[in-house]
N, CA, C and O atoms as a GROMACS GRO file, in nm:
protein
  296
    1MET      N    1   6.088   2.273   8.070
    1MET     CA    2   6.208   2.329   8.021
    1MET      C    3   6.300   2.230   7.955
    1MET      O    4   6.385   2.264   7.873
    2THR      N    5   6.280   2.106   7.994
    2THR     CA    6   6.356   2.000   7.920
    2THR      C    7   6.326   1.985   7.768
    2THR      O    8   6.412   1.961   7.684
    3GLU      N    9   6.193   2.002   7.744
    3GLU     CA   10   6.149   2.002   7.599
    3GLU      C   11   6.218   2.115   7.523
    3GLU      O   12   6.254   2.093   7.407
    4LYS      N   13   6.237   2.228   7.576
    4LYS     CA   14   6.281   2.346   7.508
    4LYS      C   15   6.433   2.331   7.490
    4LYS      O   16   6.483   2.382   7.390
    5VAL      N   17   6.511   2.264   7.580
    5VAL     CA   18   6.646   2.234   7.576
    5VAL      C   19   6.666   2.123   7.461
    5VAL      O   20   6.758   2.135   7.380
    6GLU      N   21   6.585   2.026   7.455
    6GLU     CA   22   6.598   1.926   7.339
    6GLU      C   23   6.570   1.993   7.214
    6GLU      O   24   6.639   1.963   7.117
    7GLU      N   25   6.471   2.087   7.203
    7GLU     CA   26   6.429   2.142   7.090
    7GLU      C   27   6.549   2.235   7.042
    7GLU      O   28   6.572   2.244   6.922
    8LEU      N   29   6.621   2.301   7.131
    8LEU     CA   30   6.732   2.388   7.095
    8LEU      C   31   6.850   2.309   7.039
    8LEU      O   32   6.920   2.349   6.946
    9GLN      N   33   6.867   2.181   7.112
    9GLN     CA   34   6.977   2.096   7.068
    9GLN      C   35   6.953   2.039   6.924
    9GLN      O   36   7.040   2.030   6.838
   10GLN      N   37   6.834   2.004   6.911
   10GLN     CA   38   6.799   1.962   6.774
   10GLN      C   39   6.816   2.065   6.665
   10GLN      O   40   6.855   2.031   6.553
   11GLN      N   41   6.785   2.193   6.697
   11GLN     CA   42   6.808   2.300   6.607
   11GLN      C   43   6.946   2.326   6.580
   11GLN      O   44   6.982   2.355   6.467
   12LEU      N   45   7.035   2.316   6.686
   12LEU     CA   46   7.166   2.327   6.673
   12LEU      C   47   7.230   2.209   6.583
   12LEU      O   48   7.312   2.232   6.493
   13ILE      N   49   7.191   2.100   6.612
   13ILE     CA   50   7.232   1.985   6.534
   13ILE      C   51   7.196   2.006   6.381
   13ILE      O   52   7.279   1.979   6.294
   14ASP      N   53   7.077   2.053   6.350
   14ASP     CA   54   7.028   2.074   6.221
   14ASP      C   55   7.115   2.191   6.150
   14ASP      O   56   7.152   2.185   6.032
   15LEU      N   57   7.144   2.301   6.241
   15LEU     CA   58   7.221   2.408   6.178
   15LEU      C   59   7.371   2.360   6.153
   15LEU      O   60   7.435   2.404   6.058
   16GLU      N   61   7.420   2.273   6.237
   16GLU     CA   62   7.555   2.221   6.205
   16GLU      C   63   7.559   2.132   6.082
   16GLU      O   64   7.653   2.135   6.002
   17SER      N   65   7.456   2.056   6.070
   17SER     CA   66   7.441   1.960   5.950
   17SER      C   67   7.439   2.053   5.825
   17SER      O   68   7.509   2.028   5.727
   18LYS      N   69   7.364   2.149   5.830
   18LYS     CA   70   7.347   2.241   5.711
   18LYS      C   71   7.475   2.328   5.681
   18LYS      O   72   7.498   2.364   5.566
   19LEU      N   73   7.554   2.360   5.781
   19LEU     CA   74   7.670   2.432   5.771
   19LEU      C   75   7.774   2.337   5.708
   19LEU      O   76   7.847   2.382   5.620
   20ALA      N   77   7.786   2.204   5.747
   20ALA     CA   78   7.872   2.114   5.684
   20ALA      C   79   7.837   2.086   5.545
   20ALA      O   80   7.927   2.066   5.464
   21PHE      N   81   7.718   2.083   5.512
   21PHE     CA   82   7.685   2.058   5.379
   21PHE      C   83   7.716   2.178   5.292
   21PHE      O   84   7.760   2.162   5.179
   22GLN      N   85   7.695   2.293   5.340
   22GLN     CA   86   7.733   2.426   5.257
   22GLN      C   87   7.870   2.427   5.256
   22GLN      O   88   7.920   2.462   5.149
   23GLU      N   89   7.954   2.395   5.354
   23GLU     CA   90   8.112   2.411   5.347
   23GLU      C   91   8.152   2.301   5.231
   23GLU      O   92   8.250   2.327   5.160
   24ASP      N   93   8.083   2.186   5.212
   24ASP     CA   94   8.119   2.094   5.123
   24ASP      C   95   8.086   2.144   4.976
   24ASP      O   96   8.165   2.135   4.882
   25VAL      N   97   7.966   2.195   4.970
   25VAL     CA   98   7.918   2.266   4.834
   25VAL      C   99   8.012   2.382   4.802
   25VAL      O  100   8.034   2.404   4.682
   26VAL      N  101   8.067   2.457   4.893
   26VAL     CA  102   8.148   2.572   4.861
   26VAL      C  103   8.281   2.523   4.813
   26VAL      O  104   8.334   2.577   4.716
   27GLN      N  105   8.344   2.414   4.883
   27GLN     CA  106   8.460   2.360   4.834
   27GLN      C  107   8.442   2.303   4.698
   27GLN      O  108   8.525   2.334   4.612
   28SER      N  109   8.345   2.225   4.668
   28SER     CA  110   8.316   2.173   4.543
   28SER      C  111   8.312   2.269   4.428
   28SER      O  112   8.362   2.242   4.319
   29LEU      N  113   8.249   2.385   4.456
   29LEU     CA  114   8.226   2.493   4.361
   29LEU      C  115   8.369   2.559   4.351
   29LEU      O  116   8.405   2.591   4.238
   30ASN      N  117   8.447   2.580   4.446
   30ASN     CA  118   8.580   2.630   4.437
   30ASN      C  119   8.668   2.554   4.356
   30ASN      O  120   8.744   2.607   4.274
   31ASP      N  121   8.661   2.421   4.377
   31ASP     CA  122   8.756   2.320   4.301
   31ASP      C  123   8.704   2.328   4.147
   31ASP      O  124   8.790   2.331   4.060
   32GLU      N  125   8.586   2.331   4.116
   32GLU     CA  126   8.524   2.350   3.995
   32GLU      C  127   8.577   2.480   3.913
   32GLU      O  128   8.614   2.478   3.795
   33LEU      N  129   8.574   2.595   3.998
   33LEU     CA  130   8.600   2.720   3.951
   33LEU      C  131   8.757   2.725   3.920
   33LEU      O  132   8.801   2.798   3.831
   34HIS      N  133   8.830   2.654   3.989
   34HIS     CA  134   8.982   2.641   3.980
   34HIS      C  135   9.003   2.577   3.841
   34HIS      O  136   9.081   2.628   3.760
   35GLU      N  137   8.934   2.465   3.813
   35GLU     CA  138   8.953   2.392   3.694
   35GLU      C  139   8.917   2.470   3.571
   35GLU      O  140   8.989   2.464   3.472
   36HIS      N  141   8.810   2.542   3.575
   36HIS     CA  142   8.763   2.639   3.466
   36HIS      C  143   8.866   2.753   3.448
   36HIS      O  144   8.892   2.793   3.334
   37GLN      N  145   8.918   2.800   3.546
   37GLN     CA  146   9.030   2.900   3.547
   37GLN      C  147   9.151   2.848   3.450
   37GLN      O  148   9.198   2.910   3.355
   38LYS      N  149   9.188   2.722   3.496
   38LYS     CA  150   9.295   2.663   3.421
   38LYS      C  151   9.277   2.648   3.280
   38LYS      O  152   9.361   2.678   3.195
   39SER      N  153   9.156   2.598   3.257
   39SER     CA  154   9.110   2.580   3.107
   39SER      C  155   9.102   2.722   3.036
   39SER      O  156   9.134   2.731   2.917
   40ILE      N  157   9.062   2.827   3.102
   40ILE     CA  158   9.043   2.956   3.044
   40ILE      C  159   9.200   3.002   3.009
   40ILE      O  160   9.228   3.054   2.901
   41GLU      N  161   9.282   2.982   3.093
   41GLU     CA  162   9.411   3.027   3.077
   41GLU      C  163   9.484   2.957   2.968
   41GLU      O  164   9.552   3.018   2.886
   42LYS      N  165   9.468   2.823   2.969
   42LYS     CA  166   9.509   2.745   2.842
   42LYS      C  167   9.452   2.796   2.719
   42LYS      O  168   9.528   2.818   2.625
   43LEU      N  169   9.338   2.814   2.708
   43LEU     CA  170   9.270   2.868   2.586
   43LEU      C  171   9.330   3.008   2.558
   43LEU      O  172   9.359   3.038   2.442
   44GLN      N  173   9.348   3.084   2.644
   44GLN     CA  174   9.403   3.214   2.616
   44GLN      C  175   9.552   3.209   2.554
   44GLN      O  176   9.591   3.281   2.462
   45ARG      N  177   9.619   3.122   2.615
   45ARG     CA  178   9.751   3.097   2.558
   45ARG      C  179   9.751   3.043   2.415
   45ARG      O  180   9.838   3.076   2.334
   46GLN      N  181   9.651   2.960   2.386
   46GLN     CA  182   9.640   2.904   2.253
   46GLN      C  183   9.609   3.027   2.151
   46GLN      O  184   9.672   3.047   2.048
   47VAL      N  185   9.509   3.099   2.196
   47VAL     CA  186   9.462   3.215   2.114
   47VAL      C  187   9.574   3.306   2.085
   47VAL      O  188   9.585   3.348   1.970
   48MET      N  189   9.671   3.348   2.186
   48MET     CA  190   9.775   3.430   2.176
   48MET      C  191   9.882   3.373   2.064
   48MET      O  192   9.937   3.443   1.979
   49MET      N  193   9.900   3.232   2.081
   49MET     CA  194   9.980   3.170   1.975
   49MET      C  195   9.930   3.181   1.838
   49MET      O  196  10.005   3.207   1.743
   50LEU      N  197   9.796   3.160   1.825
   50LEU     CA  198   9.736   3.155   1.695
   50LEU      C  199   9.742   3.306   1.639
   50LEU      O  200   9.777   3.328   1.523
   51ALA      N  201   9.707   3.404   1.725
   51ALA     CA  202   9.725   3.537   1.667
   51ALA      C  203   9.859   3.571   1.626
   51ALA      O  204   9.880   3.641   1.527
   52GLU      N  205   9.968   3.516   1.710
   52GLU     CA  206  10.095   3.548   1.676
   52GLU      C  207  10.143   3.498   1.527
   52GLU      O  208  10.203   3.564   1.443
   53LYS      N  209  10.097   3.358   1.518
   53LYS     CA  210  10.117   3.299   1.394
   53LYS      C  211  10.054   3.363   1.271
   53LYS      O  212  10.108   3.369   1.161
   54ILE      N  213   9.930   3.413   1.304
   54ILE     CA  214   9.873   3.486   1.190
   54ILE      C  215   9.920   3.622   1.160
   54ILE      O  216   9.908   3.667   1.046
   55SER      N  217   9.972   3.691   1.257
   55SER     CA  218  10.021   3.824   1.226
   55SER      C  219  10.169   3.811   1.173
   55SER      O  220  10.219   3.905   1.113
   56GLN      N  221  10.236   3.698   1.196
   56GLN     CA  222  10.363   3.668   1.121
   56GLN      C  223  10.351   3.618   0.974
   56GLN      O  224  10.445   3.624   0.895
   57GLY      N  225  10.226   3.566   0.944
   57GLY     CA  226  10.198   3.506   0.817
   57GLY      C  227  10.257   3.372   0.798
   57GLY      O  228  10.266   3.326   0.684
   58ASN      N  229  10.299   3.304   0.906
   58ASN     CA  230  10.364   3.175   0.880
   58ASN      C  231  10.266   3.061   0.880
   58ASN      O  232  10.305   2.946   0.864
   59ASP      N  233  10.137   3.092   0.898
   59ASP     CA  234  10.041   2.971   0.913
   59ASP      C  235   9.983   2.954   0.771
   59ASP      O  236   9.898   3.027   0.721
   60SER      N  237  10.043   2.842   0.711
   60SER     CA  238   9.994   2.814   0.575
   60SER      C  239   9.847   2.738   0.577
   60SER      O  240   9.784   2.715   0.474
   61GLY      N  241   9.810   2.707   0.693
   61GLY     CA  242   9.680   2.633   0.684
   61GLY      C  243   9.562   2.729   0.682
   61GLY      O  244   9.448   2.684   0.674
   62ILE      N  245   9.586   2.853   0.688
   62ILE     CA  246   9.465   2.949   0.671
   62ILE      C  247   9.466   3.018   0.528
   62ILE      O  248   9.562   3.077   0.479
   63LEU      N  249   9.353   3.001   0.476
   63LEU     CA  250   9.339   3.078   0.352
   63LEU      C  251   9.288   3.209   0.347
   63LEU      O  252   9.201   3.232   0.432
   64ARG      N  253   9.318   3.303   0.269
   64ARG     CA  254   9.253   3.425   0.256
   64ARG      C  255   9.122   3.422   0.204
   64ARG      O  256   9.088   3.324   0.138
   65VAL      N  257   9.037   3.521   0.227
   65VAL     CA  258   8.897   3.518   0.205
   65VAL      C  259   8.872   3.470   0.050
   65VAL      O  260   8.798   3.377   0.017
   66HIS      N  261   8.946   3.550  -0.037
   66HIS     CA  262   8.932   3.521  -0.186
   66HIS      C  263   8.997   3.372  -0.228
   66HIS      O  264   8.978   3.325  -0.340
   67GLU      N  265   9.064   3.312  -0.140
   67GLU     CA  266   9.120   3.182  -0.186
   67GLU      C  267   9.028   3.070  -0.120
   67GLU      O  268   9.043   2.951  -0.148
   68GLU      N  269   8.938   3.114  -0.037
   68GLU     CA  270   8.828   3.006   0.023
   68GLU      C  271   8.759   2.943  -0.091
   68GLU      O  272   8.720   3.009  -0.187
   69PRO      N  273   8.742   2.803  -0.079
   69PRO     CA  274   8.648   2.747  -0.173
   69PRO      C  275   8.496   2.772  -0.130
   69PRO      O  276   8.458   2.786  -0.013
   70PRO      N  277   8.420   2.774  -0.236
   70PRO     CA  278   8.275   2.799  -0.194
   70PRO      C  279   8.216   2.691  -0.103
   70PRO      O  280   8.259   2.575  -0.106
   71PRO      N  281   8.118   2.730  -0.021
   71PRO     CA  282   8.049   2.617   0.061
   71PRO      C  283   7.988   2.509  -0.034
   71PRO      O  284   7.956   2.533  -0.150
   72PRO      N  285   7.973   2.385   0.028
   72PRO     CA  286   7.919   2.283  -0.054
   72PRO      C  287   7.785   2.299  -0.116
   72PRO      O  288   7.752   2.237  -0.217
   73HIS      N  289   7.710   2.383  -0.056
   73HIS     CA  290   7.568   2.410  -0.105
   73HIS      C  291   7.567   2.486  -0.231
   73HIS      O  292   7.461   2.497  -0.292
   74TYR      N  293   7.684   2.542  -0.280
   74TYR     CA  294   7.670   2.616  -0.407
   74TYR      C  295   7.686   2.530  -0.524
   74TYR      O  296   7.677   2.577  -0.637
   0.00000   0.00000   0.00000
């Protein structure tokens, strides 16, 4: 019976170790997801600002299609 108890204790230790590792991985993934979400929100704000500039016609840095120079390979 002692062997069985030791085996169960080892299994419990293994499970606790795996759980601790999984909790660490989940936290790391959560942190990474949070960083990606912040980047996405920043990019969305930038796109909204660019769309607003374009719709107002205030952006002199963008040429109309017929004003674009031909590509270098022509």
